[in-house]
N, C-alpha and C positions, 0 to 999 in steps of 0.2 A: 505494500499499500504506501502511496506517495502522498507527502502532506504539504500544506501551504508552508509559506516562510514563518515560522514560529521558532520560540525560543527552545533550546534543549530541553528543559524541565517540560514544557509542554508538550514537547514530541515525546517524552516517556510516558506519560499520561494517555496521550493518544495510542501509544503502541500497544498499552495493555488493554485499552478498548478494542483495538484492532484485534488482539488476540481472542477477546471475548466473542466478537462478530465470527471471527474464523472457525471458533469451535462449534457455534450454533448453526451455521450454515454451510452446507444443506442438510446436516445430519438432522437438525431440530427444526429448522424453521426456513422459510423460502426467502425471508429477508428479516434484518434486525437493525438496530440503530442504539446507540448508547451516547447518552448525554451525560457530562459532569459538571457539578456545580462550579461557577466562575471563582469562588475562593480558592479551590483544591490548586489552581494555575498559579496562585500567589504563595502556596504553601501554607496557608491558613487554615486552622482547625475549624470546620463548622460546628455550630451549636448543636447538640444533642436533641433529640425528638424530632417531631414532625417539620416539615419544610413548608413553606406558603409557596403556591405555585407561582406566584409573582417574581420568587428569586430567580436569580440569572442563571441559567444552565447554558453551556456550549455543546454542540453536537462536537462528539469525538472520534465516532466512527460510524460507518453505514456500509452495510454489504448486502448484496441481492444476489441469486442465482441468475439472473438475466445480466450480471455483470456491469460494464460501465452502461449500458443503455437505460439501466434503473438508475432513479434517483430518489432520494428521500427529501421530506418536508423541507429540510436544511441541509446545506452543504456542510462538510467538515470544516471545523474552525468558527462557523457561524453561531451566532445566539439563538437557541432553540426555546422558542416560546410556549410555555405550558398554558393553556386558557382554564380558567375555574371551570369546574362542575365536570371536567373530562376525567376518564380513567387516569391519565397521568398525573393531573392534579390530586386525585383523591388517594393515590398510591403513595404519594410524597407526603399527603397530610397524614393520613395513619399507619404508614409505614406497612401496608400490607399488600400483596400481591393482587392482581386482577387477571381473572381468567374470561374471557369473552369467546365462548365456542361459537357462536353464531353472530356475526357482526351484521347489524342493519343499519344500512346505508341512510335510513331515514331517522336515525335515533338524534335526539335533542343535543346530546353533548356534541355530535359532528357538527350541528349548525353553530355552535360557540368556537368551533375551529374549523373553518372553512379551507384553510391551507391543506391542512392534513386530510380533510374530508375529500377534497378533490383527488389527490393523490391516491388514496386508498381507494377510491371509485375506479380511478384510470389503472390502477395496478390489480384490480379484481381482488382485493384481500377480502376474505371471509371469517378469519380468525384472529385473534391476537391474546398475547399474554403480556402484562405491564408488571414488570419487578423493580422496586426501590433497590439501589445498590447501598447497603448499609454496613457497618461495622461498630458493634457494640451500642446500637441505638443511634449512630451518628449517620445521616444520609450523606452520601458522597455524589449519587447520580441517579441515573433512570436506564433500565435496559426493557426495551421494547422489542418483541418478537411476531412476526406476520407469516400468516399462510395464505395462500392463494391459489386460484383456478381449481385445479383437481385434487390438491393436496387435501387429507382428511382434515377434520377440524383439531384444535388442541383438545387434549383430555387431561386429567389430573396426573397420569403419570409423565406426560410432557411439563406439567407445571413443575413438579418435583424434580424433574431433570435440569429444568432451567434454573430453578433455586439454587441448585448445587454450583451452576456455573455462574450464577451472580454472587454467591458468597465467595466462590474463590476469585472471582476478579474483584470484589471489593477489597478484599484482604490485599492483592496486589496493587490497587489505586491507593491505599491506605500506606504501604510500603513506599510507594514513589512519593507521596505527599509528605510523608516523614524526611525522604531523602531532600526534597525541594526545601522545606523548612530547615535541616541542618545546613543544606548549601547556601541558603540565604543569611544565617547566622554567620555561617564561616566568612562569606564575602563582607559581612559588616566587619567583623574582627579584623579580617585582611585590611579594609579599607581605614580602619581606625588607626592600623601599624605602620602601613605605607606611607612615605613621605609626600606630604600634601605638595610641597615645593622642593623643587632641587635646589642645592645650594649654589650661589655664584662663586664661581672660581675662575682664577686668572687662567687655567689649563685648558678650560674649555668656553667656546664661545656661547654654546646654548645647548640644553638638554631637556629632552622630552621623554617621559615616560608612558607606556600603556600597559596594563593589565587585563586582559578581556573580563568582562562581566559575566559569561558563561561558563568558562574555563574552571579549571582546577583552583581551589582557593588556595593552594600552595605555591603559586607563581608569585615572582617577586622581581624587583628591579631595586639597585641602589647606585648613588653615587657619593664615593667616599674621598674626603680629602685627606692626602697622605702628606709626609714631610717632604721638604724641598720643592714645592708648588705642583708636585705631582698630583695624580687623581686615579682612583680606582673606580673602574666600572663592571657593575656586577648584574647578571640576570640568573634565574634559576628556578626549578621547581622542585617542592618538596613531595616526597611519595604520599599515598594515601589519598582520601576522599574526605570532604566535608571539614567538620572541625579539626579532625586529626590532621589534615593538610595543613589548615591554616596554622595550627599549633606546631608543626613541623618547620613551616616557614619561618615562624617567628624564632624559633631555636637556631635554625640555620645563619638567619640575619644577624643574631646576636652574635654568634660564634664568629662568623665572617668580620664583624665590625670591630671586634674584640682583637681578633689576628690581626688585622689592617693595621691596628695601632702598633704591631710590634714590627712593622716595616718588612715583612718576609716577601719573598719572591714569591709569584704566583705558584709556580709548582710545590714550592715549601707550606704555602698557606693550604692549598687544596688538600697535601699530605695530611696535615694537623686536622683538616675539617674532615677528612675522611675518617681519621681514628677516632674523632668525636663521634661521627654518624656511627661507626660500628661499635662503639661502647654503648651507645644510646640504645641500638637495636638489640644488642645483648640483654639490655635490662628491661626491656619491653616484655609484659606479660605476654606467654603463649597463646592467650585465647583472644589477645587483641592483634595477632600476627594473621594477617589474611594470605590466603595461597599466591595471591600476585604481588604482594608487598615486595618481595626481594627480587621479582623479575623487571619491575619498573624501577625501583630504585630514585634517588634524588639526583637531579642535574644541577651543573652551576658552571658559569663561565666567568671566569674572572680575568679582566683587563687592567694594566697599568699603564697609563700614559705620562711621559716625562716631557714636559714643554721646553726643557733646556737641549735635551738631545733629539727632540721630536720624533722620538720611537716609542713603539707600544712593546710590552711584554705579555703574552697571556698564556693561560692554561685553563681546560676545562674538563669535566666529569659528566659524562652521559652526552647529549646529542645536541645541546646548544651551537649555532653556528654564528659566523661574524662575517659581515660584507662592508667594504670600505670602498667610499668612493673619492679618488682623489682630486685636489681642487681643478684639474683640468678635465674633469667629467668621466675619467675611466673608472669603472666599477671592477671590482675583484674581490674574490673570497680567500684569505689567508688560509694555508694548508695547516688547520690546527691539528696538533697532536693529538690522536684519538685516545680515549679512556672510559673504561665502564662506569655506569652510575657509582655514586658515592657508597661506600660501605659495602661493593661487590666483590673486591678482590684486593691484593696486595702488590699489585703492578705500581711500578714508579709513574708519577705524573711529569710530563715534560712540558718545557716552555717552548712557544714560538714567538720569535721576535719579528717585528716589519715595521717599516717607516710609515709615519704618520704626519706629512707635512702640513704646515698651518692651513687651515680651510679644508681639512679632510673631514668626512661625514662617516662616521661609525654607525652600523646599526647592528645590535648585539640582538638574536632572536634566541628566547628562552628554551625553545624546543618542544617537549613533550605536551600535547595536547590530546582530549579526549579520541581525536582521530588522526590519521596519519598526516605528517605535515607536508608542505609542499615540497618537491625537489630543489636543490640548490639553485640550478640554473633558472628555473622560473622565478625563484625569490630574487636573483641578480637582475634580470630583466625586469621585473617590476620596480625595482628600486631605483634601476637606470632611467626607465620612463617616467618614474614620480619625481625624480630629480630634475628631468626636462621640463616637467609640467609647472612643479611648485617655486623654484627659483630659491632663494635665500629662506624662505618662511620654513621654519623646521617644524613648528605643529601642522602646516599644511602638509608638508612631505609626509610625514607620519600617518596623516590620514588617507593621503593616497596610496602609500604602502600596504595599508589594511582594507583598502576599498574593495569590494566584492569577495572578500573573505567571508566564509559562513560563520557566524558568531562563535560555534563551538570548535572551529578550527584556527581561531587566533591565538597566537602564542604570546607571552609577555614579551615587550620590547622595550630597548632603550637607545635612543637617539641622541647622538652628540657630535657637534662639530668643533676640530681640534682648534687650539691657538697656542702658537710660540711666545716665549719670552723675548722680548727684545733683545738684540745683541749688547746693548750698552747697559741692559739692568742684569748682564751676568758679567763677573769678572774673576778669573783663575790664576792661579799661580802655583807652580810646583818648587818644592822646597827639598834642601838635602837632609838627611837624617844626621843633623850637626846642631849643637847648642847655639851656634851663631846665627842660624836660621830664625831664632825666635824674634829677635830684633828686627830682624830685616820684615819678617811676616806684620809686625807691628807697623811698621813704618809704611809697609805697600797698603795696609788696611786703612791706615788713616787717612792716606793720600786718596784712596779709592771713595773714602765716605765724603771727603771734601767734595770731590767730583760730582756726588750725587746730592750735595746740599744736606748731608746728615751728620754735620758737625755734632749735634747734640748727642749722638749715639756712639761718638768716638771713642771715649773713655771707657764705657762697659764692653764695646766692642772687642777693642785692642787688649783689655784684661782677660776677656774671654778667649781671644785667639792665642793669646800667651799660655794659658792654662792649657789649652787643648792640644797645643803644638808641642809643647814641652813632655805632656804625655804620650804622644805620639811618638817622640825622639827616643823616650825612655823605654819603652816597649815593642818598638819595631826597628827594623834595622834597613828598610828599603825607603824610597822617596816618599816624600809626604806632600798631600794634596791640599790645597786651600782655595776654596772657592767662596764668594758671595753674590748673592741674590737679592735684587731689590724686587721684590713683590709689589703687588698692589697697597696693599696694609702692611707689609711683614719684611723685616730684614731678615735673610736667612743666612746662617753661617756654616760651612761644613769644612771638616779637616778629615781627610782620608790618609789611610795607612795600610800596610800589608798584615798588620796581625789579626788573627782572627779572633784573638780573645778581647771580649768586651769590657769596658770600664765598671768598677764596682763603687758605687758611692757608699761610704762609711761614716759613722760619728766619730769623729776624732775626740781624743781626751785633751784636757786642757794642757797638758805636759807635753803633747805630739808637736813636733816641729813641722810635721806634713801632714798630706791626707785631707787638706780642706779645699784642693782645687775644685773638685767637681761641686762641693758644697757652695763655693762661690759662683760658679757658673750657673747654678741652679737658682740662685738669689737674682743675678742680674740678667736672667733671660725668662719668656714666658713659658716656651716649651723646649725639650730636649729630648734626644733618643739616640740610638744607634741602628744603623742598616747596614746588613752585612751582605758583601758582594763575593764575586767569585774570586778576587784577588785580597781581599781583608775585610776591612770595615771602614763605614763613614761614620763619624760623629757629627751630628747635627744640633743648632739651636735655633730659635726663632725670638725675634724681639719686635713689637709693634712699633710702626713708625710715627713719629711725631705728628700730632694732629695739627 
């Protein structure tokens, strides 16, 4: 059976109704219809007891032995009007079935419902059964069966058989209604937790996120500020359905946000996230583990963009994808290293690096949805066409990418456009591992701050640099890198060395002659941290620019 353009949840209800008509025709009836209460489509619980015939019902299914040539009084998806005084209204009122063995087309109740009366005469219907679909005294809808032409009239045995079908279908409708209710709660929970506005950052010109209303409540996106003006772009999908998926999404986001503050590279971050997911999975009660949970898994794509180098580093778990549009309009999909979903195995994650010049547009696709995703090539083609049509408007671009996609096939998406730091806002110096480099570093930093008219930060910055360079000389034997970055609101200072050992801040005793360097750095700066690289580490600090 095909359905009109309706929501995923409504389609589920209609499928249950369609299964009921399939079971009844032609085995029990020549035609039948199923109407459901309008409130069911919203996941709401109808009040117990009788239903006023004036309550709005919607046609969910109709089937006839005459196939497409036959039509019901109302089309599928159309409001089904129940007239007072008819057997339909009476069954909804007293919750009792109606068996009309011999239908008199001159009956008074047919006068009240001319639309049905005309179709019943045209079809030659001569017998009908009307059954309210109820669960524990709550009316969910109406099930009506018809016989026509040479078929024998309905009898008591037919009524009992129809009642059994109706009871089974009512239970299925209630199950779907509960799923709709739970999904609505899960979407509300997700909506309250996702960022209402993405933060303005110097690394990206604009960012727009999209989470589909009808897809898994476990889908999300994030834009996370990192040290040194970098930014992390994240999309993902938690496993499960309903509230469980929304809770899983909340956990994953919290872990990723925490790990991002440690300045881990994408592969290392996903490794720790994978360990966390595996541990949480082992702690789940067996009764709450569905047979498909481990098969689907949780997916995540984590991309770090550095505006100073104009490069991205990414890693993924599961099936998220990434499409990049260069400033000249060329569209490509970086060959991301594949990996199974989170918590599935112990295979190592791999980083994928690629250039992202200023003005590049990145489209992160969260992947898994209730139905298969479009292939990569059509997505790239759609993205290319949308770029040509939208121009620089990012929100319009995202709308165009999603255009014509069925609601239940929409993935979570994050769309961003990169921006680079101006060359004059970045200054770098390489120093030898020699104590004489300390005063040279201070002098260089002082001159650079003067060039940037940031003389108010000269004293604090040169003292910070002195402490960090001294520590680098003491604990490493390779060259030392010093970099200053003037961001929009922040002065960033970085000191890199070849040692893989991180600094440890301690509380010195009053009689100690040393050990106060990192304490001094902490007092003079707003934020500090350590970022490990393949060749060593970077100690970074941030100070707010003077207003």
